[in-house]
C-alpha positions, 0 to 999 in steps of 0.5 A: 500500500505504501509503495502504491501511494508513493507511485501515485505521489510521483505519478507523471503519466496515466494510461487508461484502457476502456473495457466494454461488452463484446470488445475484441480482447487483443485490442486491449491486451496487446497494447497493454503488454507492449506498454508494460514491456516498455516500462520494464525495459526503461526501468532496466535501463534508467532505474529510479530516474524513469518517470512513473506510469500508472496503467489501469482499466475502467468500465461503466461499472466494476462488473466483469466484461465479457469479450467477443470470445467469451472470457471475461476481463475485470475493470480496475475502476468505474468511469467516475473513479478513473480520474484524468488520464494522459492516454486513453485506449478505446477497444474495437467492437466485434461485429456491429458496433452500434448497439454498444455505442448507443447503449452508453451515453454516459461513456460519450460524456466521459470521453468529451470531458477527457478530451477537454482535459487534454487526454490523448485518445486512441481508438481502434477499428470500430472503436472509432464509433465511440469518438464519432458518436461523441461528436469529437471527430466532426470535421476531422480525419479518421479511419476505421476497419475496412469492413465498416467504411460505408456504414461509418460514412453513412452514420457519421457524414461529418467525419472526414473518413480516410479510407487509404490510411491505417492511422489518422491523427487530429489534435489529440485524437488517434484512429487506427484501422486494425489491431496491427495498426494500433500496435504501430501507434502504440510504438509511437506512444512508447517513443513519446514516453520513453524515447526512440531506443525503448520504442525500437526494443518494443517494436523488435519484440512484438513485430516479427516482420519488417513493418512500414514506417508509422509515418508512411501509413498515417494521416497527420492533421497539420503535420510539420516537416521532419528534421534530424535533431532527435533531442529537439524532436523529443522536446517537441513531443514533450511540449505536445504532451504537456501543453496544459501544464505551467511550463518554463523554457528554462525547465524544458531546456534543463530536462534535455540537458541543455542551457537555455541559449543552446536549447533556443538556438537548436529549437529554432534551427530545427523548427524555424520557431522558438520553443515559446512560439511552438508551445503557443501554436500548440495551445491555440490549435487546441483552443480552436477545437475546444471553442468549436466542439465544447461548451466551455467558456473562454476562461475555461478554455484558457485554463485547459490549455495552460493559461491562467490569465484569460486576458493574455490568452485572448490577446495571443489568440487575437495576435495569431488569428486576427479575431477574438475567441468569442468571435471565432466560436461564433463564426465556426459554429455558424458554419456548422449550421449553414444549409447549402 
């Protein structure tokens, strides 16, 4: 009990797997095992200096969840007990996903709140229907299992279905078409958590064949040009994952063993932006989506993306977009309801 409390006190990352009836078991067990292998390898390499990760399962209630092949999984928590998560995995559903998706409106509200709180949400196969039903994929790219392409497009006409891609990303929402694609995506998450070395270790141990690179099979919304400075790549990933926190450039530089001057120079050489400009643009992109998809007021949106001073947030929004947050919300919502 004491060790668990110590872990919670120094917890940095929390990963939550949703369980639901008629789920495909491997859509949870495979990434769970990959993440545990990554954690074990990172601890063997870095010892006590490795950031703590808590992996948990959750469901509507704590009753056993019967999977598509008949055996049961037992959730660690109920939705209300799960708390905020850094990454959420949504499982694939066997056969027709609509009855399960329509059955639990409380789950859809939980996903909306998690997204508002900055969680990265990964859905696989027909599990993408949870995100679409919650309205989180409206006007965003997504993919799903090939067998359900036509039905998915009929059910969710506002989603920009990308049939030719195995993985899609829009802000913090990730969709993968199959369990194999989800494994590739999990390697990407491992890289975010532990770096390229551990990600390569996990990939070698869980993939028996040479796989196409994650980037070549994926659709990235607003993707940026790649560059060869791996330290700055990791710094970019860290900023993307922690944009909602109070961040000082000096602390980020120290985290990557650089002086502030060196960090600023290398970051600008690699990205053509300063670290502060990069962070601001991440935050404003998230703010734009929250203004469109949520009912949070402007002050709440500012707080969700790491700005306690709503005046500063509004001024920055005006500077970058030449409109206020309120005017932006009115404009994009008017477009949503325009009839041709």
